[in-house]
C-alpha positions as CSV (number, residue, x, y, z in Angstrom):
1,M,0.0,0.0,0.0
2,T,1.5,3.4,-0.9
3,E,1.7,6.4,1.3
4,L,-0.7,8.4,-0.9
5,S,-3.4,5.8,-0.5
6,T,-2.9,5.1,3.2
7,V,-3.2,8.7,4.5
8,P,-6.8,9.2,3.1
9,E,-7.8,5.9,4.3
10,A,-6.4,6.7,7.7
11,S,-8.3,10.0,7.8
12,E,-11.5,8.2,6.8
13,A,-11.0,5.6,9.5
14,A,-10.5,8.3,12.1
15,S,-13.6,10.1,10.8
16,R,-15.7,7.0,11.7
17,Y,-13.9,6.7,15.1
18,A,-12.0,3.4,14.1
19,W,-9.1,4.7,16.1
20,G,-7.0,1.6,16.2
21,E,-7.4,1.0,12.5
22,A,-6.6,4.7,11.8
23,F,-3.5,4.6,14.0
24,Q,-2.1,1.6,12.2
25,L,-2.8,3.2,8.7
26,F,-1.1,6.5,9.7
27,A,1.9,4.5,11.2
28,A,2.3,2.7,7.9
29,A,2.2,5.9,6.0
30,D,4.7,7.6,8.3
31,A,7.1,4.7,7.8
32,V,7.2,5.4,4.1
33,Q,7.4,9.2,4.3
34,P,7.2,11.5,7.4
35,L,3.7,12.7,7.9
36,G,2.8,16.4,7.7
37,P,1.9,18.2,10.8
38,D,-1.9,18.0,10.4
39,E,-1.7,14.2,9.7
40,L,0.6,13.8,12.8
41,D,-1.9,15.6,14.9
42,Q,-4.6,13.2,13.5
43,M,-2.5,10.2,14.3
44,A,-1.8,11.6,17.9
45,E,-5.6,12.0,18.4
46,C,-6.0,8.3,17.5
47,A,-3.2,7.3,19.9
48,W,-5.0,9.3,22.7
49,W,-8.3,7.5,22.0
50,I,-6.7,4.0,22.3
51,G,-4.9,4.9,25.4
52,K,-1.4,5.4,24.1
53,M,-0.8,8.6,25.8
54,R,3.0,8.7,25.4
55,H,2.8,7.9,21.7
56,C,0.2,10.7,21.4
57,M,2.5,13.2,23.1
58,A,5.5,12.3,20.9
59,L,3.4,12.7,17.8
60,R,2.1,16.1,18.9
61,E,5.6,17.3,19.7
62,R,6.6,16.4,16.1
63,A,3.5,18.2,14.7
64,Y,4.4,21.3,16.9
65,E,7.9,21.4,15.6
66,T,6.8,21.0,12.0
67,H,4.2,23.7,12.3
68,L,6.9,26.1,13.6
69,K,9.2,25.3,10.7
70,L,6.4,25.9,8.2
71,G,5.5,29.2,9.9
72,N,2.1,28.2,11.3
73,P,2.1,29.8,14.7
74,R,-1.7,29.5,15.3
75,R,-1.7,25.8,14.5
76,A,1.6,25.2,16.5
77,A,-0.3,27.0,19.4
78,H,-3.3,24.7,19.2
79,V,-1.0,21.7,19.4
80,A,0.9,23.2,22.3
81,I,-2.5,23.6,24.2
82,D,-3.3,19.9,23.7
83,L,0.2,19.1,25.0
84,A,-0.4,21.1,28.0
85,Q,-3.6,19.2,28.7
86,H,-1.8,15.8,28.2
87,Y,1.1,16.7,30.6
88,G,-1.4,18.1,33.1
89,D,-3.4,14.7,33.0
90,L,-0.2,12.8,33.8
91,G,0.5,15.2,36.7
92,E,3.5,16.9,35.1
93,R,2.3,20.4,36.1
94,G,5.6,22.2,35.4
95,T,5.9,20.9,31.8
96,A,2.1,21.5,31.3
97,T,2.6,25.2,32.3
98,A,5.6,25.5,30.0
99,W,3.5,24.4,27.0
100,L,0.7,26.9,27.9
101,Q,3.4,29.6,27.9
102,N,4.5,28.5,24.5
103,A,1.0,28.8,23.2
104,T,0.5,32.2,24.8
105,R,3.7,33.5,23.3
106,L,2.8,32.1,19.8
107,L,-0.8,33.7,19.9
108,D,0.4,37.1,21.3
109,G,-0.2,39.7,18.7
110,Q,-2.1,37.3,16.4
111,P,-5.6,38.2,15.2
112,E,-8.3,36.8,17.5
113,S,-9.1,33.2,16.6
114,A,-10.6,30.0,18.1
115,E,-7.2,29.1,19.3
116,H,-7.4,32.0,21.8
117,G,-10.5,30.4,23.0
118,W,-8.9,27.1,23.4
119,L,-6.1,28.8,25.4
120,S,-8.8,30.4,27.7
121,F,-10.3,26.9,28.2
122,A,-6.9,25.4,29.1
123,R,-6.4,28.3,31.5
124,S,-9.8,27.5,33.1
125,I,-8.9,23.9,33.7
126,A,-5.5,25.0,35.2
127,A,-7.3,27.6,37.5
128,R,-9.7,24.9,38.7
129,D,-6.8,22.5,39.5
130,D,-5.1,25.4,41.4
131,G,-8.3,25.9,43.4
132,D,-9.1,29.3,41.9
133,L,-12.6,28.8,40.9
134,D,-13.5,32.3,40.2
135,A,-10.7,32.5,37.6
136,A,-11.9,29.1,36.2
137,V,-15.4,30.7,35.7
138,K,-13.9,33.7,34.0
139,H,-11.6,31.8,31.6
140,A,-14.4,29.4,30.7
141,A,-16.7,32.2,30.0
142,Q,-14.1,33.6,27.6
143,A,-13.7,30.3,25.9
144,E,-17.4,30.1,25.4
145,A,-17.7,33.6,23.9
146,L,-14.8,33.0,21.5
147,G,-16.3,29.6,20.5
148,S,-19.5,31.5,19.6
149,R,-17.8,34.2,17.7
150,H,-15.5,31.8,15.7
151,G,-18.2,29.1,15.1
152,D,-16.3,26.4,17.1
153,K,-19.2,24.2,18.5
154,D,-16.8,22.1,20.6
155,L,-15.2,25.1,22.3
156,F,-18.5,26.9,22.9
157,A,-20.0,23.7,24.5
158,L,-16.9,22.9,26.6
159,G,-16.6,26.6,27.8
160,H,-20.3,26.6,28.8
161,A,-20.1,23.3,30.5
162,F,-16.9,24.1,32.4
163,Q,-18.5,27.3,33.7
164,G,-21.2,25.2,35.1
165,I,-18.7,22.8,36.7
166,A,-16.9,25.6,38.4
167,L,-20.0,27.2,39.6
168,V,-21.2,23.9,41.3
169,Y,-17.8,23.6,42.9
170,T,-18.3,27.1,44.3
171,D,-21.5,25.9,45.8
172,D,-23.9,27.4,43.3
173,P,-25.4,24.3,41.8
174,E,-28.7,26.0,40.9
175,Q,-26.9,28.0,38.2
176,G,-24.2,25.6,37.4
177,L,-26.0,22.3,36.9
178,P,-28.4,23.6,34.1
179,M,-25.3,24.9,32.2
180,V,-23.8,21.4,32.1
181,E,-27.1,19.9,31.1
182,E,-27.4,22.3,28.2
183,A,-24.0,21.4,26.9
184,T,-24.7,17.7,27.3
185,E,-27.7,18.0,25.0
186,G,-25.3,18.8,22.1
187,A,-23.3,15.8,23.0
188,V,-26.1,13.4,23.1
189,A,-27.5,14.8,19.8
190,G,-24.1,14.1,18.1
191,D,-23.4,17.8,17.3
192,L,-20.0,17.8,18.8
193,G,-16.6,16.1,18.0
194,A,-15.5,12.9,19.8
195,R,-13.2,14.5,22.4
196,A,-15.7,17.2,23.3
197,T,-18.4,14.7,23.6
198,G,-16.4,12.4,25.9
199,M,-15.3,15.3,28.1
200,I,-18.9,16.6,28.5
201,Y,-20.2,13.1,29.4
202,C,-17.4,13.1,32.0
203,M,-18.4,16.5,33.3
204,M,-22.0,15.5,33.5
205,I,-21.1,12.4,35.6
206,A,-18.7,14.2,37.8
207,V,-21.1,17.1,38.6
208,N,-23.9,14.7,39.5
209,A,-21.5,12.6,41.7
210,Q,-20.3,15.9,43.3
211,V,-23.9,16.8,44.4
212,A,-24.6,13.3,45.5
213,D,-27.3,12.7,42.9
214,W,-26.3,9.1,42.5
215,Q,-29.4,8.3,40.3
216,A,-28.4,10.8,37.6
217,A,-24.7,9.9,37.9
218,G,-25.6,6.3,37.3
219,R,-27.7,7.0,34.3
220,W,-25.0,9.2,32.7
221,T,-22.3,6.8,33.5
222,E,-24.2,4.0,31.6
223,A,-24.8,6.3,28.7
224,A,-21.1,7.3,28.5
225,T,-20.1,3.6,28.7
226,R,-22.3,2.8,25.9
227,W,-21.0,5.7,23.8
228,C,-17.4,4.5,24.6
229,D,-18.2,1.0,23.5
230,R,-19.6,2.3,20.2
231,Q,-16.4,4.2,19.6
232,A,-14.0,1.3,20.5
233,I,-12.1,3.5,22.9
234,N,-9.6,2.1,25.3
235,G,-8.3,4.9,27.5
236,F,-11.4,7.0,28.2
237,P,-13.7,4.3,29.6
238,G,-11.3,4.1,32.6
239,V,-12.7,7.5,33.7
240,C,-16.2,6.2,33.5
241,R,-15.3,3.1,35.5
242,V,-14.2,5.2,38.5
243,H,-17.6,6.7,38.7
244,R,-19.4,3.4,38.1
245,A,-17.3,1.6,40.7
246,E,-18.4,4.3,43.3
247,I,-22.0,3.9,42.3
248,L,-21.8,0.1,42.5
249,R,-20.3,0.3,45.9
250,L,-22.9,2.5,47.2
251,R,-25.6,0.2,45.8
252,G,-24.0,-2.8,47.4
253,F,-22.4,-4.6,44.5
254,L,-19.1,-4.8,46.1
255,A,-17.5,-7.5,43.9
256,E,-18.4,-5.7,40.7
257,A,-17.2,-2.4,42.2
258,Q,-13.9,-3.9,43.0
259,E,-13.5,-5.3,39.4
260,E,-14.4,-2.0,37.9
261,A,-12.0,0.0,40.2
262,L,-9.1,-2.5,39.6
263,T,-9.7,-2.3,35.8
264,A,-9.7,1.5,35.9
265,T,-6.3,1.6,37.7
266,T,-4.9,-0.4,34.8
267,E,-6.6,1.6,32.0
268,L,-5.7,5.0,33.5
269,G,-2.2,4.3,34.7
270,S,-0.6,5.9,31.6
271,F,-3.6,8.1,30.6
272,N,-4.8,10.3,33.5
273,L,-2.9,10.4,36.8
274,M,-5.8,12.1,38.8
275,F,-8.4,9.7,37.7
276,S,-6.0,6.8,38.3
277,A,-5.5,8.0,41.9
278,L,-9.3,8.3,42.2
279,A,-9.6,4.7,41.0
280,F,-7.1,3.5,43.7
281,R,-9.0,5.4,46.4
282,E,-12.2,3.8,45.3
283,L,-10.6,0.4,45.2
284,G,-9.5,1.0,48.9
285,E,-13.1,2.0,49.9
286,V,-14.4,-1.3,48.3
287,R,-11.7,-3.5,49.8
288,L,-12.2,-2.0,53.3
289,K,-15.9,-3.0,53.2
290,M,-14.9,-6.5,52.1
291,G,-12.6,-6.9,55.1
292,E,-9.4,-6.8,53.1
293,I,-7.8,-4.0,55.2
294,D,-4.2,-4.5,54.2
295,A,-5.1,-4.4,50.6
296,A,-7.3,-1.3,51.2
297,E,-4.5,0.5,53.0
298,E,-2.1,-0.3,50.1
299,A,-4.7,1.2,47.7
300,F,-5.1,4.3,49.8
301,R,-1.3,4.7,50.0
302,Q,-1.1,4.6,46.1
303,A,-3.9,7.2,45.8
304,E,-2.0,9.5,48.2
305,E,1.3,9.1,46.4
306,M,-0.5,10.2,43.2
307,G,-1.8,13.4,44.8
308,V,-5.4,12.5,46.0
309,T,-6.5,12.5,49.6
310,P,-7.1,8.9,50.9
311,Q,-9.8,10.2,53.3
312,P,-12.3,9.3,54.6
313,G,-11.3,5.7,53.8
314,R,-8.0,5.8,55.6
315,A,-9.6,7.1,58.7
316,R,-12.1,4.1,58.7
317,A,-9.1,1.8,58.2
318,L,-7.6,3.3,61.3
319,V,-10.8,2.7,63.2
320,Q,-10.7,-1.0,62.1
321,R,-7.1,-1.1,63.4
322,G,-8.5,0.1,66.8
323,R,-7.1,3.6,66.4
324,P,-10.1,6.0,66.5
325,G,-8.0,8.8,68.0
326,A,-5.6,8.7,65.1
327,A,-8.5,8.7,62.8
328,A,-10.1,11.7,64.4
329,T,-6.7,13.6,64.2
330,A,-6.3,12.8,60.5
331,L,-9.9,13.9,59.7
332,R,-9.6,17.1,61.7
333,R,-6.5,17.9,59.8
334,V,-7.9,17.5,56.3
335,L,-11.2,19.3,57.2
336,G,-9.1,22.1,58.6
337,S,-7.4,22.7,55.3
338,K,-8.4,25.9,53.4
339,G,-10.5,26.0,50.2
340,M,-12.4,22.7,50.6
341,G,-15.9,23.2,49.2
342,A,-19.1,22.2,51.1
343,L,-19.7,19.1,48.9
344,E,-16.2,17.9,49.4
345,R,-16.6,18.3,53.2
346,A,-19.9,16.5,53.0
347,K,-17.8,13.4,52.0
348,L,-15.8,13.6,55.2
349,L,-18.1,14.8,57.8
350,P,-20.1,11.5,58.3
351,T,-17.0,9.7,59.2
352,Q,-15.8,12.5,61.5
353,L,-19.2,12.3,63.3
354,E,-19.0,8.6,63.6
355,V,-15.5,8.6,65.0
356,A,-16.3,11.5,67.3
357,L,-19.1,9.5,68.9
358,M,-16.8,6.5,69.4
359,L,-14.5,8.9,71.4
360,D,-17.5,10.4,73.4
361,D,-16.7,13.7,71.7
362,L,-20.3,14.9,71.4
363,P,-19.4,18.6,70.5
364,T,-17.5,17.5,67.5
365,A,-20.3,15.1,66.4
366,R,-22.8,17.8,67.0
367,M,-20.8,20.3,64.8
368,A,-20.5,17.7,62.1
369,A,-24.3,17.0,62.1
370,T,-25.1,20.6,62.0
371,E,-22.8,21.3,59.1
372,L,-24.2,18.3,57.2
373,A,-27.7,19.7,57.7
374,E,-26.7,23.0,56.3
375,I,-25.2,21.4,53.2
376,A,-28.4,19.3,52.7
377,V,-30.5,22.4,52.8
378,N,-28.4,24.2,50.4
379,H,-28.0,21.4,47.8
380,R,-31.2,19.5,48.2
381,T,-30.5,16.1,46.9
382,P,-32.1,12.9,48.5
383,A,-28.7,11.4,49.3
384,L,-27.4,14.4,51.1
385,R,-30.7,14.8,53.0
386,A,-30.4,11.1,54.0
387,I,-26.8,11.5,55.1
388,A,-27.7,14.6,57.2
389,D,-30.7,12.7,58.8
390,A,-28.6,9.7,59.5
391,G,-26.0,11.9,61.2
392,E,-28.7,13.7,63.2
393,A,-30.2,10.4,64.3
394,A,-26.7,9.2,65.7
395,V,-26.2,12.4,67.6
396,Q,-29.7,12.4,69.1
397,L,-29.2,8.8,70.2
398,A,-26.0,9.9,71.9
399,Q,-27.9,12.8,73.6
400,G,-30.8,10.5,74.7
401,D,-33.5,12.0,72.6
402,L,-34.8,8.6,71.3
403,A,-38.0,9.9,69.6
404,E,-36.1,12.4,67.5
405,A,-33.4,9.9,66.8
406,E,-36.0,7.4,65.5
407,R,-37.7,10.0,63.4
408,A,-34.5,11.1,61.7
409,A,-33.2,7.5,61.2
410,R,-36.5,6.4,59.6
411,N,-36.5,9.3,57.2
412,A,-32.8,8.5,56.3
413,H,-33.6,4.8,55.8
414,K,-36.6,5.6,53.5
415,L,-34.6,8.0,51.4
416,F,-31.6,5.6,51.0
417,T,-33.9,2.8,50.1
418,E,-35.7,5.0,47.6
419,I,-32.6,5.9,45.7
420,D,-31.1,2.3,45.9
421,L,-28.2,3.0,48.2
422,T,-28.3,-0.5,49.7
423,Y,-25.2,-0.3,51.9
424,E,-26.1,3.0,53.4
425,A,-29.7,1.7,54.1
426,A,-28.4,-1.2,55.9
427,R,-26.1,1.1,58.1
428,V,-29.2,3.1,59.1
429,A,-31.1,-0.1,59.9
430,S,-28.3,-1.0,62.3
431,L,-28.7,2.5,63.8
432,L,-32.4,1.9,64.2
433,G,-31.6,-1.2,66.0
434,R,-29.4,0.7,68.4
435,I,-32.1,3.2,69.0
436,H,-34.7,0.5,69.8
437,E,-32.2,-1.1,72.2
438,A,-31.8,2.2,74.0
439,A,-35.6,2.4,74.3
440,G,-35.8,-1.3,75.7
441,D,-37.7,-2.7,72.6
442,L,-35.5,-5.6,72.0
443,D,-37.7,-7.4,69.5
444,R,-37.7,-4.4,67.2
445,A,-34.0,-3.9,67.7
446,R,-33.3,-7.6,66.7
447,A,-35.4,-7.2,63.6
448,Q,-33.4,-4.2,62.5
449,H,-30.1,-5.9,63.2
450,E,-31.1,-9.0,61.4
451,A,-32.2,-7.0,58.4
452,A,-28.9,-5.2,58.4
453,L,-27.0,-8.5,58.7
454,T,-29.0,-10.0,55.8
455,T,-27.9,-7.1,53.5
456,Y,-24.3,-7.1,54.7
457,A,-24.0,-10.8,54.1
458,R,-25.6,-10.7,50.8
459,I,-23.3,-7.9,49.5
460,G,-20.2,-9.2,51.0
461,A,-19.6,-6.4,53.6
462,V,-17.6,-8.7,55.8
463,V,-16.6,-6.2,58.6
464,D,-20.1,-4.9,59.0
465,A,-21.6,-8.3,59.0
466,A,-19.3,-9.4,61.7
467,A,-20.3,-6.4,63.8
468,E,-24.0,-7.2,63.4
469,R,-23.4,-10.9,64.4
470,A,-21.6,-9.8,67.5
471,V,-24.6,-7.6,68.4
472,L,-27.1,-10.3,67.8
473,A,-25.0,-12.7,69.9
474,T,-25.2,-10.4,72.9
475,P,-28.2,-11.0,75.2
476,G,-30.1,-7.9,76.3
477,P,-29.5,-4.3,75.2
478,A,-26.1,-3.6,73.6
């Protein structure tokens, strides 16, 4: 096959998302005669979709150099922006910043173009990563405006969606969520390119997980997975698997959650460092519930080494090791860090509350419950309401207000059951058992503990099942 015939066939294969086939065709052509910069960039895109990140970056660096030699500063800048994103995904922030500086220098003094918008979008992502959400919103708005002016649908949609993401993280979901949903409509309709579509699917899943809307997150995760399967994509599904593993864990499918998280760590190891770290943290959470504490702690260690906090899982591991004091100290330290949004805090506060009650630290438990209640009021999803009610029930039990404790626990159990969070519903059943024990109603207490045990045994939550068996083996009130 000659080079002249191979390049058009490679481009055609890429246009129908046959990424692996296109990559091989481009490679065959490149072996005969070095590809031009645009073809190198196309080949790099194919490498990205099949999970060959280092190949992708090497090809884009060749395209960048060739564009410079041919006097195409705008095209070179666009490639530099892509390289900044790739290096950022791999955690090489210094190199990513250098590529953004290259793009800025090349576009300085050039007439306004879509490339300026893509630079704004990259700056928005960098600002979000640095915790400057106001700057992230500003740069994303600039990207959206430039996408509109220059007819770049992908840039317009991504800028609009990322504004929404940043607004949700600044605790303004009422404005932010609809923006992400609007951008998602274009992705679902097939109006956008492959990478923009994949990124917006990922944003939609992440934003729903962030606000604890697990039903919506689950629906979008499955939709994104089906889309990935249709495109024969190897690297990108790992991102979806992290979210799917979390949802499976919460719904009580622990074995399936472990398989998804483990697969994601493999798929993402050379593709996206942050999501790989999140996959290890999720793997630790699942293993902890399955009673594999050594393996869980190893997964948490790997997550932390890759730049993601291992909490609250590591704190629960310390509790299992009989060190609740160390767990309380670790949680207090991470919750005391600056810049943590309310929704991130909501993931840590239930464990802080639980550990505080173990240590008879009622003031800390009360503060955690109060903050959870405030977050639930501001964000209004069933899961956050249920989490807040469960925390309130535990604190009221400790304070001796059994009627209020039962009311809050029953509401939490109802909500968790309705949204199919099986594991959390079982935990509240166990809490109801303790409330009935305190009231002296041992028959109702036993019924709740047996219900919790049945669920734990069915889903493989070994540690929780053992705790319930110990309670049921104890005569009289626990």
